[in-house]
N, C-alpha and C positions, 0 to 999 in steps of 0.2 A: 808495846810492840808493834802494833796497830800501826798508830803515831810515827814512831821510827820507821816504818816502811814506806807510809806515805809520804813523810820527808824526803826519804831518800828515791824512790818515786822522781817523784815533782822535781830534784835536784839533777837527776839524772834525764828527764828531759826538757830541761833548761839547756842543757849540758851541750845536747846533743843538736837543739835548733839552728846552730847556724851551720853547720854540716848539713840537715837538709834544705837548707836553702841552697848553698851549693851548689848539689846535685840540682836542682832545679833549672838554676841560670847554665850550668854547665849542656843538661839535655835539651833545652831550648835552642841553647847556638848550635848545639852538632844537628840538632833537627832543622834546623833556619841552613844549615852547608849543604844539605843530604837533596838531592833534585827531586822534582814533584813528583819520580814514582814511591820511591822511597818515603818521599814526607808521606802519604797514601797509605805506602805500610804500615808504617810507624800509625797512624790512626787506627787503621783495622788491627794489628796487635792489638793497639789498649782496649778497644772494644771486647778483643778476644779475651782479653786476661779479667776485663768487668766478670764477664759471665760464671766464673766459680763462683768470688766470694756473692754476688745476689744471688745466685741459684740457691747457697748456704743459707744466706739471710731470709729468702723468701720460704724455706722448709724450713728453719728457726721459729719462724712467727708464724706456719700456717701450723705446722704442731706445737705451739704453746697455744693457740686457738683451740686447735679441736681438744688440748687434757681441760682446756679452762671451760670448753662446754661440756665434758662429762663430769669435770669438779661440781659443775653449776648443776646435772642433773639428780647427780648425785644426791646432793646436798637435800634439794626441794624432795626427793622420793624418801630420804631422812624424816627430815622434818612432816610429809604429809604423812608418815608411819605413827611417830609421836603424839600429833594433831589426834587421830583418830584413833587412835589407845588412850587418851586422855578422852575421850566422849565416850568411850566405854564403860568408864568407873564409874 
Protein backbone atom coordinates (compact mmCIF):
# COMPACT_ATOMS: atom_id res chain seq x y z
CA UNK A 1 0.00 0.00 0.00
CA UNK A 2 2.79 2.41 0.91
CA UNK A 3 4.62 1.55 -2.26
CA UNK A 4 1.58 2.34 -4.42
CA UNK A 5 1.09 5.62 -2.58
CA UNK A 6 4.74 6.57 -3.11
CA UNK A 7 4.52 5.76 -6.83
CA UNK A 8 1.36 7.84 -7.12
CA UNK A 9 3.02 10.77 -5.35
CA UNK A 10 6.05 10.63 -7.67
CA UNK A 11 3.82 10.49 -10.75
CA UNK A 12 1.74 13.46 -9.59
CA UNK A 13 4.85 15.50 -8.82
CA UNK A 14 6.34 14.68 -12.20
CA UNK A 15 3.10 15.54 -13.95
CA UNK A 16 2.85 18.97 -12.32
CA UNK A 17 6.50 20.00 -12.90
CA UNK A 18 5.89 21.66 -16.31
CA UNK A 19 3.10 23.80 -14.82
CA UNK A 20 5.41 25.02 -12.06
CA UNK A 21 8.04 26.04 -14.61
CA UNK A 22 5.51 28.02 -16.63
CA UNK A 23 4.32 29.90 -13.56
CA UNK A 24 7.87 31.00 -12.80
CA UNK A 25 8.33 32.35 -16.34
CA UNK A 26 5.00 34.15 -16.18
CA UNK A 27 5.79 35.74 -12.82
CA UNK A 28 9.22 36.79 -14.04
CA UNK A 29 7.90 38.45 -17.19
CA UNK A 30 5.10 40.17 -15.27
CA UNK A 31 7.53 41.46 -12.64
CA UNK A 32 9.88 42.77 -15.34
CA UNK A 33 7.00 44.67 -16.96
CA UNK A 34 6.18 46.58 -13.77
CA UNK A 35 7.83 49.90 -12.89
CA UNK A 36 10.71 50.05 -10.38
CA UNK A 37 8.36 50.89 -7.50
CA UNK A 38 6.27 47.85 -8.32
CA UNK A 39 9.37 45.64 -8.42
CA UNK A 40 10.43 46.90 -4.97
CA UNK A 41 6.93 46.16 -3.68
CA UNK A 42 7.12 42.62 -5.06
CA UNK A 43 10.51 42.08 -3.40
CA UNK A 44 9.12 43.29 -0.05
CA UNK A 45 6.04 41.11 -0.47
CA UNK A 46 8.20 38.03 -1.04
CA UNK A 47 10.11 38.78 2.16
CA UNK A 48 6.89 39.30 4.10
CA UNK A 49 5.50 36.02 2.80
CA UNK A 50 8.67 34.21 3.92
CA UNK A 51 8.25 35.26 7.56
CA UNK A 52 5.52 32.72 8.59
CA UNK A 53 7.22 29.60 7.15
CA UNK A 54 10.60 30.58 8.56
CA UNK A 55 8.98 31.33 11.91
CA UNK A 56 7.17 27.97 12.00
CA UNK A 57 10.33 26.08 11.04
CA UNK A 58 12.35 27.91 13.68
CA UNK A 59 9.70 27.18 16.30
CA UNK A 60 9.53 23.53 15.25
CA UNK A 61 13.29 23.04 15.41
CA UNK A 62 13.45 24.77 18.79
CA UNK A 63 10.67 22.57 20.18
CA UNK A 64 12.32 19.41 18.82
CA UNK A 65 15.64 20.32 20.40
CA UNK A 66 13.95 21.12 23.71
CA UNK A 67 12.12 17.78 23.66
CA UNK A 68 15.32 15.90 22.82
CA UNK A 69 17.19 17.58 25.66
CA UNK A 70 14.45 16.71 28.18
CA UNK A 71 14.32 13.13 26.92
CA UNK A 72 18.08 12.74 27.23
CA UNK A 73 18.05 14.17 30.77
CA UNK A 74 15.27 11.79 31.80
CA UNK A 75 17.09 8.84 30.23
CA UNK A 76 20.33 9.68 32.06
CA UNK A 77 18.42 10.05 35.36
CA UNK A 78 16.84 6.62 34.90
CA UNK A 79 20.21 5.07 34.05
CA UNK A 80 21.81 6.65 37.13
CA UNK A 81 18.99 5.28 39.29
CA UNK A 82 19.48 1.73 38.02
CA UNK A 83 23.26 1.96 38.41
CA UNK A 84 22.91 3.09 42.02
CA UNK A 85 20.38 0.30 42.65
CA UNK A 86 22.88 -2.27 41.34
CA UNK A 87 25.51 -1.00 43.78
CA UNK A 88 23.19 -1.63 46.74
CA UNK A 89 22.58 -5.26 45.77
